[in-house]
LONUPA-626855 format. One record per residue (C-alpha): chain; residue number from 1; y, x, z. Coordinates in Angstrom, 2 decimals. Example, Ala and Ser with C-alpha at 12.3 -4.5 7.8 and 13.67 -1.06 7.14 Angstrom:
2
 chain resi       y       x       z
     A    1   -4.50   12.30    7.80
     A    2   -1.06   13.67    7.14
END
This chain:
424
 chain resi       y       x       z
     A    1   -0.01    0.02   -0.02
     A    2    3.37    1.41   -1.03
     A    3    5.88    2.07    1.75
     A    4    3.44    1.27    4.56
     A    5    5.09    1.95    7.94
     A    6    4.58    1.16   11.60
     A    7    7.29    0.53   14.09
     A    8    7.73    3.24   16.72
     A    9    7.78    1.21   19.97
     A   10    6.63    2.31   23.47
     A   11    3.39    0.34   23.19
     A   12    2.34    1.30   19.70
     A   13   -1.08   -0.31   19.93
     A   14    0.53   -3.75   19.94
     A   15    2.33   -3.29   16.71
     A   16    0.02   -1.30   14.53
     A   17   -1.61   -4.57   13.56
     A   18    1.42   -5.48   11.47
     A   19    1.68   -3.44    8.26
     A   20    5.31   -3.68    7.07
     A   21    5.91   -3.21    3.40
     A   22    9.33   -1.83    2.80
     A   23   10.25   -3.37   -0.63
     A   24   13.30   -1.15   -0.91
     A   25   11.18    1.91   -1.32
     A   26    9.79    2.36   -4.82
     A   27    7.19    4.76   -6.11
     A   28    7.42    4.73   -9.88
     A   29    4.61    7.18  -10.51
     A   30    2.12    5.04   -8.44
     A   31    3.55    1.89  -10.04
     A   32    2.67    3.14  -13.52
     A   33   -0.66    4.50  -12.44
     A   34   -1.77    1.16  -11.14
     A   35   -1.48   -0.16  -14.69
     A   36   -3.38    2.63  -16.52
     A   37   -7.12    2.40  -17.15
     A   38   -9.42    3.67  -15.69
     A   39   -7.19    4.82  -12.70
     A   40   -6.27    1.20  -12.02
     A   41   -9.98    0.36  -11.75
     A   42  -10.56    3.04   -9.14
     A   43   -7.44    2.09   -7.20
     A   44   -8.46   -1.61   -7.17
     A   45  -12.01   -0.88   -6.14
     A   46  -10.72    1.35   -3.31
     A   47   -8.41   -1.40   -2.10
     A   48  -11.17   -3.92   -2.06
     A   49  -13.47   -1.61   -0.09
     A   50  -10.64   -0.90    2.38
     A   51   -9.82   -4.64    2.67
     A   52  -13.43   -5.54    3.39
     A   53  -13.50   -2.82    6.05
     A   54  -10.37   -4.27    7.69
     A   55  -11.77   -7.81    7.68
     A   56  -15.04   -6.70    9.27
     A   57  -13.10   -4.75   11.94
     A   58  -11.04   -7.89   12.75
     A   59  -14.18  -10.02   12.87
     A   60  -15.70   -7.77   15.56
     A   61  -12.78   -8.76   17.86
     A   62  -13.14  -12.49   17.36
     A   63  -16.78  -13.20   16.57
     A   64  -17.59  -14.34   20.12
     A   65  -14.25  -16.09   20.72
     A   66  -14.21  -19.87   21.19
     A   67  -11.24  -22.25   21.85
     A   68  -13.64  -24.83   23.26
     A   69  -12.05  -27.22   20.72
     A   70  -13.43  -30.72   20.29
     A   71  -12.48  -33.69   18.13
     A   72  -11.38  -36.34   20.64
     A   73  -10.72  -39.43   18.56
     A   74  -12.80  -42.44   17.73
     A   75  -11.38  -42.45   14.27
     A   76  -13.94  -41.88   11.62
     A   77  -11.62  -40.10    9.18
     A   78   -8.58  -37.82    9.56
     A   79   -7.09  -35.51    6.84
     A   80   -4.53  -32.90    7.84
     A   81   -2.73  -30.87    5.17
     A   82   -0.61  -27.86    6.00
     A   83    1.67  -26.43    3.36
     A   84    2.91  -22.95    4.15
     A   85    6.18  -22.63    2.21
     A   86    7.40  -19.26    1.06
     A   87   10.98  -18.01    1.24
     A   88   12.38  -21.50    2.07
     A   89   15.78  -21.58    3.57
     A   90   16.74  -24.74    5.38
     A   91   20.25  -25.08    3.99
     A   92   19.39  -25.36    0.28
     A   93   17.24  -28.50    0.64
     A   94   19.18  -31.64   -0.39
     A   95   17.35  -33.73    2.21
     A   96   18.96  -31.45    4.86
     A   97   22.54  -32.07    3.69
     A   98   22.92  -29.55    0.88
     A   99   25.65  -30.44   -1.60
     A  100   23.17  -30.31   -4.57
     A  101   20.43  -32.90   -4.92
     A  102   17.60  -30.41   -4.79
     A  103   15.13  -32.81   -3.17
     A  104   15.28  -35.98   -5.23
     A  105   11.63  -36.90   -4.43
     A  106   11.50  -36.05   -0.69
     A  107   14.86  -37.70   -0.09
     A  108   13.37  -40.98   -1.25
     A  109    9.99  -40.61    0.36
     A  110    9.29  -43.12    3.16
     A  111    8.06  -41.87    6.52
     A  112    8.96  -38.33    5.92
     A  113   10.87  -36.68    8.73
     A  114   12.85  -33.49    8.41
     A  115   13.34  -31.29   11.42
     A  116   16.79  -29.63   11.47
     A  117   16.57  -26.91   14.12
     A  118   13.39  -24.94   13.43
     A  119   13.50  -21.16   13.26
     A  120   10.90  -18.75   11.97
     A  121    9.64  -16.23   14.54
     A  122   10.08  -13.43   11.92
     A  123   11.86  -12.79    8.62
     A  124    8.85  -11.54    6.60
     A  125    5.60  -13.17    5.63
     A  126    3.17  -10.58    7.01
     A  127    4.47  -11.28   10.45
     A  128    5.64  -14.88   10.45
     A  129    2.44  -16.38    9.10
     A  130    0.08  -14.78   11.69
     A  131    2.34  -16.09   14.46
     A  132    2.24  -19.64   12.97
     A  133   -1.50  -19.75   12.64
     A  134   -2.36  -18.27   15.98
     A  135   -1.33  -18.36   19.62
     A  136    0.38  -14.93   19.35
     A  137    3.83  -14.51   20.78
     A  138    6.47  -11.80   20.40
     A  139    5.42  -10.48   23.80
     A  140    1.73  -10.55   22.94
     A  141    1.37  -10.07   19.19
     A  142   -2.13   -8.55   19.57
     A  143   -3.44  -12.07   20.33
     A  144   -3.83  -12.78   16.58
     A  145   -6.53  -10.02   16.21
     A  146   -8.30  -10.96   19.43
     A  147   -8.47  -14.72   19.02
     A  148   -9.33  -16.95   16.13
     A  149   -6.78  -19.02   14.23
     A  150   -5.79  -22.64   14.12
     A  151   -8.06  -23.03   11.07
     A  152  -10.98  -21.74   13.09
     A  153  -10.15  -24.19   15.80
     A  154  -10.34  -27.09   13.37
     A  155  -13.66  -25.79   12.13
     A  156  -14.94  -25.53   15.70
     A  157  -13.95  -29.18   16.28
     A  158  -16.07  -30.26   13.27
     A  159  -13.44  -30.34   10.50
     A  160  -14.21  -29.42    6.92
     A  161  -11.76  -26.63    6.24
     A  162  -10.31  -25.46    2.90
     A  163   -7.95  -22.59    2.12
     A  164   -6.10  -22.76   -1.24
     A  165   -3.56  -20.07   -2.07
     A  166   -1.77  -18.40   -4.89
     A  167   -0.56  -15.50   -2.87
     A  168   -1.49  -12.95   -0.06
     A  169   -4.86  -12.01   -1.62
     A  170   -5.47   -8.83    0.22
     A  171   -4.02   -9.73    3.66
     A  172   -6.81   -8.96    6.13
     A  173   -5.78  -11.61    8.59
     A  174   -5.56  -14.37    6.02
     A  175   -8.65  -13.27    4.14
     A  176  -10.63  -13.33    7.40
     A  177   -9.47  -16.96    8.03
     A  178  -10.18  -18.05    4.41
     A  179  -13.56  -16.47    4.28
     A  180  -14.65  -18.54    7.28
     A  181  -13.53  -21.82    5.69
     A  182  -15.99  -24.20    4.11
     A  183  -14.11  -23.75    0.85
     A  184  -11.59  -21.14   -0.31
     A  185   -9.84  -20.49   -3.54
     A  186   -7.23  -17.90   -4.45
     A  187   -5.33  -17.91   -7.72
     A  188   -5.26  -14.17   -8.17
     A  189   -2.30  -14.23  -10.62
     A  190    0.42  -11.68  -10.08
     A  191    3.57  -13.12   -8.41
     A  192    5.52  -11.83  -11.42
     A  193    3.57  -14.16  -13.76
     A  194    5.48  -17.29  -14.90
     A  195    2.19  -19.23  -15.06
     A  196    1.47  -18.97  -11.30
     A  197    3.04  -22.26  -10.25
     A  198    2.28  -24.01   -6.96
     A  199    1.25  -27.23   -8.69
     A  200   -1.97  -25.48   -9.84
     A  201   -3.17  -25.56   -6.16
     A  202   -3.48  -29.36   -6.34
     A  203   -6.24  -29.20   -8.90
     A  204   -8.46  -27.83   -6.13
     A  205   -6.91  -29.89   -3.39
     A  206   -7.74  -33.18   -5.23
     A  207  -11.51  -32.33   -5.05
     A  208  -11.27  -31.55   -1.30
     A  209   -9.42  -34.80   -0.57
     A  210  -12.12  -36.81   -2.36
     A  211  -15.19  -35.17   -0.80
     A  212  -17.39  -36.97    1.64
     A  213  -16.26  -35.10    4.79
     A  214  -14.82  -37.37    7.48
     A  215  -12.38  -34.85    8.89
     A  216  -10.61  -32.39    6.63
     A  217   -8.03  -29.60    7.03
     A  218   -6.54  -28.33    3.84
     A  219   -4.20  -25.38    3.90
     A  220   -2.00  -24.70    0.86
     A  221   -0.35  -21.28    0.89
     A  222    2.28  -21.54   -1.74
     A  223    4.53  -19.12   -3.56
     A  224    7.51  -21.46   -3.10
     A  225   10.82  -19.71   -3.82
     A  226    9.62  -16.06   -3.64
     A  227   11.71  -13.73   -5.77
     A  228   11.93  -13.60   -8.74
     A  229   13.03  -17.20   -8.34
     A  230   12.99  -18.26  -12.01
     A  231    9.24  -17.45  -12.15
     A  232    8.58  -20.13   -9.57
     A  233    9.39  -23.14  -11.87
     A  234    8.85  -24.11  -15.50
     A  235   11.69  -24.40  -18.05
     A  236   11.76  -28.15  -17.55
     A  237   13.14  -27.51  -14.04
     A  238   16.13  -25.37  -15.15
     A  239   18.56  -27.95  -13.77
     A  240   21.18  -25.40  -12.68
     A  241   22.32  -22.84  -15.21
     A  242   22.91  -19.97  -15.94
     A  243   19.84  -18.82  -14.11
     A  244   17.77  -15.64  -14.08
     A  245   15.66  -16.91  -17.01
     A  246   18.48  -15.89  -19.35
     A  247   19.36  -12.23  -19.74
     A  248   22.68  -12.91  -21.56
     A  249   24.73  -13.90  -18.55
     A  250   23.48  -10.97  -16.56
     A  251   24.43   -8.60  -19.39
     A  252   27.89  -10.19  -19.53
     A  253   28.35   -9.71  -15.79
     A  254   27.16   -6.06  -15.89
     A  255   29.88   -4.91  -18.32
     A  256   28.48   -2.10  -20.52
     A  257   31.86   -0.51  -20.32
     A  258   31.31    0.06  -16.56
     A  259   30.57    3.53  -15.46
     A  260   26.72    3.79  -15.23
     A  261   27.11    6.16  -12.27
     A  262   29.09    3.67  -10.24
     A  263   28.16    3.69   -6.52
     A  264   26.85    0.75   -4.64
     A  265   29.98    0.59   -2.43
     A  266   32.13    0.20   -5.54
     A  267   29.86   -2.51   -6.92
     A  268   30.19   -4.46   -3.66
     A  269   33.90   -4.33   -4.04
     A  270   33.75   -5.93   -7.49
     A  271   34.37   -9.56   -6.51
     A  272   33.75  -10.92  -10.02
     A  273   30.51   -9.11  -10.23
     A  274   29.27  -10.43   -6.91
     A  275   30.32  -14.02   -7.74
     A  276   28.63  -13.89  -11.05
     A  277   25.42  -12.48   -9.54
     A  278   25.43  -15.01   -6.69
     A  279   25.77  -17.85   -9.25
     A  280   22.65  -16.66  -11.06
     A  281   20.75  -16.28   -7.82
     A  282   21.76  -19.58   -6.23
     A  283   21.07  -21.46   -9.47
     A  284   17.62  -19.99   -9.83
     A  285   16.86  -20.42   -6.16
     A  286   18.04  -24.07   -6.23
     A  287   15.77  -24.75   -9.24
     A  288   12.85  -23.27   -7.28
     A  289   13.72  -25.65   -4.38
     A  290   13.66  -28.54   -6.86
     A  291   10.15  -27.55   -7.89
     A  292    9.12  -27.22   -4.30
     A  293   10.33  -30.73   -3.70
     A  294    8.14  -31.87   -6.64
     A  295    5.15  -29.96   -5.36
     A  296    5.34  -31.31   -1.84
     A  297    5.90  -34.86   -3.07
     A  298    2.98  -34.61   -5.45
     A  299    0.71  -33.51   -2.62
     A  300    1.84  -36.52   -0.57
     A  301    1.21  -38.84   -3.48
     A  302   -2.37  -37.49   -3.72
     A  303   -2.90  -38.04   -0.06
     A  304   -1.34  -41.43   -0.01
     A  305   -3.68  -42.54   -2.84
     A  306   -6.68  -41.85   -0.56
     A  307   -5.67  -44.83    1.70
     A  308   -6.92  -42.95    4.80
     A  309   -5.40  -41.61    7.99
     A  310   -3.54  -38.46    6.94
     A  311   -0.83  -36.13    8.04
     A  312    1.08  -33.55    5.99
     A  313    3.13  -30.73    7.52
     A  314    5.30  -28.38    5.44
     A  315    7.02  -25.42    7.03
     A  316    8.77  -22.39    5.54
     A  317    7.48  -19.00    6.62
     A  318   11.04  -17.53    6.53
     A  319   14.29  -17.98    4.65
     A  320   16.33  -15.83    2.25
     A  321   19.72  -14.20    1.78
     A  322   21.77  -14.96   -1.30
     A  323   24.81  -12.76   -0.92
     A  324   26.14  -15.45    1.41
     A  325   28.93  -13.56    3.27
     A  326   30.75  -10.24    3.47
     A  327   27.57   -8.40    4.48
     A  328   26.16   -9.00    0.94
     A  329   22.65   -9.51    2.31
     A  330   20.01  -10.28   -0.35
     A  331   16.32  -11.31   -0.15
     A  332   14.76  -11.19    3.36
     A  333   13.24   -8.81    5.96
     A  334   16.65   -7.24    6.48
     A  335   17.22   -5.23    9.67
     A  336   20.48   -7.07   10.47
     A  337   18.85  -10.54   10.12
     A  338   20.77  -13.68    9.37
     A  339   20.58  -17.39   10.02
     A  340   19.60  -17.85    6.36
     A  341   16.45  -15.74    6.95
     A  342   15.38  -17.48   10.19
     A  343   16.42  -21.15    9.75
     A  344   13.51  -22.88    7.93
     A  345   12.60  -26.46    6.82
     A  346    9.87  -28.42    8.59
     A  347    8.77  -31.70    7.12
     A  348    6.16  -34.14    8.46
     A  349    4.73  -37.08    6.60
     A  350    2.22  -39.61    7.88
     A  351    0.16  -42.20    6.00
     A  352    0.33  -45.93    6.71
     A  353   -3.25  -45.76    8.04
     A  354   -2.39  -42.90   10.45
     A  355    0.65  -44.71   11.81
     A  356   -1.33  -47.92   12.27
     A  357   -3.74  -46.03   14.50
     A  358   -0.90  -44.17   16.28
     A  359    2.11  -46.49   16.45
     A  360    4.19  -44.07   18.55
     A  361    3.85  -41.07   16.30
     A  362    6.86  -41.74   14.13
     A  363    9.11  -42.47   17.16
     A  364    7.94  -39.22   18.81
     A  365    8.67  -37.23   15.64
     A  366   12.15  -38.86   15.25
     A  367   12.95  -38.09   18.92
     A  368   12.05  -34.45   18.39
     A  369   13.57  -33.76   15.00
     A  370   16.65  -32.11   16.36
     A  371   15.13  -30.10   19.16
     A  372   15.67  -26.36   18.96
     A  373   12.18  -24.77   18.36
     A  374   10.48  -21.87   16.64
     A  375    7.58  -21.84   14.19
     A  376    5.25  -21.02   17.14
     A  377    5.00  -24.85   17.76
     A  378    2.75  -25.12   14.72
     A  379   -0.55  -24.23   16.46
     A  380   -0.27  -26.88   19.15
     A  381    1.34  -29.47   16.82
     A  382   -1.56  -29.21   14.36
     A  383   -4.06  -29.64   17.25
     A  384   -2.41  -32.87   18.30
     A  385   -2.07  -34.08   14.71
     A  386   -5.83  -33.50   14.20
     A  387   -6.78  -35.10   17.53
     A  388   -8.28  -31.88   18.79
     A  389   -8.34  -30.97   22.46
     A  390   -8.94  -27.61   24.07
     A  391   -8.35  -26.38   27.61
     A  392   -5.09  -24.51   26.91
     A  393   -3.34  -26.99   24.78
     A  394    0.40  -27.22   25.52
     A  395    2.24  -30.51   25.08
     A  396    5.60  -28.77   25.35
     A  397    4.80  -26.95   22.08
     A  398    3.83  -30.05   19.97
     A  399    6.31  -31.82   17.71
     A  400    4.11  -34.90   18.03
     A  401    4.58  -35.11   21.74
     A  402    7.52  -36.41   23.72
     A  403    7.19  -33.42   26.07
     A  404    8.24  -31.02   23.29
     A  405   10.52  -28.39   24.86
     A  406   13.89  -27.64   23.23
     A  407   15.41  -24.16   23.95
     A  408   19.17  -23.36   23.61
     A  409   18.28  -19.72   23.04
     A  410   15.41  -18.73   20.80
     A  411   13.80  -15.34   20.47
     A  412   11.94  -13.73   17.51
     A  413   11.46  -10.40   15.79
     A  414   13.57   -8.48   13.37
     A  415   12.28   -6.39   10.49
     A  416   11.69   -3.52   12.92
     A  417    9.51   -5.85   14.99
     A  418   11.98   -5.60   17.92
     A  419   12.65   -8.67   20.05
     A  420   15.92  -10.28   19.26
     A  421   17.86  -13.47   19.89
     A  422   17.58  -15.55   16.76
     A  423   20.83  -16.33   14.95
     A  424   21.69  -20.07   14.87
END
């Protein structure tokens, strides 16, 4: 892995479990080598062998672990769908008050509740997702390699589990989870490929929804709005232009008469350049949000058509910077951190059949929608949504429960994996 580093903290053993990929560090020689046959074949084989070794090593820690989880409902059928969003910043979703109508489907969807004060525990995927899917905390990150995940808990309680993803093929933690599912499918298409669209995941989800299992958990790990944004949606979703799909505006902005040796500081002082670049980025990002809206709503429509008790939860793994202020921050995993990186969307939809069986669920969700929480509530929330009990379940960490705790000050991790107060 290029740019693999570990944070130098007093207790190093806690943090070596999180490989941080510094995307600002490039290695052109290795980049080209990875595309040359037969060297690319040897490199790929080596990575697979190393990955398998990592997965086996993690399994030795958790093989004998048990949550003591049981399905505690008299209901014959329950379907829970979790969509892990990628690079989703709260403020660009129309349903959350954005000036652009980027969520035309979700904004009209009945019984969908948007939470407005949810913050990711970290501003990069390789850290935030393990925290969402486990009981790990910033003070005890090692938990995620010594305990099983929420997906394993559902399996332990008798659920049929499925993992469908078009990213993170090669992440040991996620591969361990998915390999223990009843069904897994990765779309191993490069993130730079325009054909790798989230909607492709639903071809596999449809079959899972229609199988004979009474209780099902389906996890969809999407590519969402990951850069390069224009690759996340088809041409029919180019609502806001100019976007990154067109090279001409970018060439116009980067005036060929400019000195090719101009320094970054000078570029950042060129107001016209920054405004032009931000227009391209925001337009492309907003188009990707529109496609995310379509993807989530399509998933809900498929669930709704089953006419069975069902819950869908969508949560962003982290947000994104789009040259929003004088700091000129771009992308995510920055060391400064910004509210745009940590403030994420959380949507919950319930079917008519689910609400009939649980008449208080929508009222509880509505009462909790503005409570200040982090993505660490996902574990206990999913447990309650799926009617799963286990000895250490915590009602104060479930969005479905009236006891959900709201904190005025929230803590998470920066890109150095240092504890910090999250910006709000």
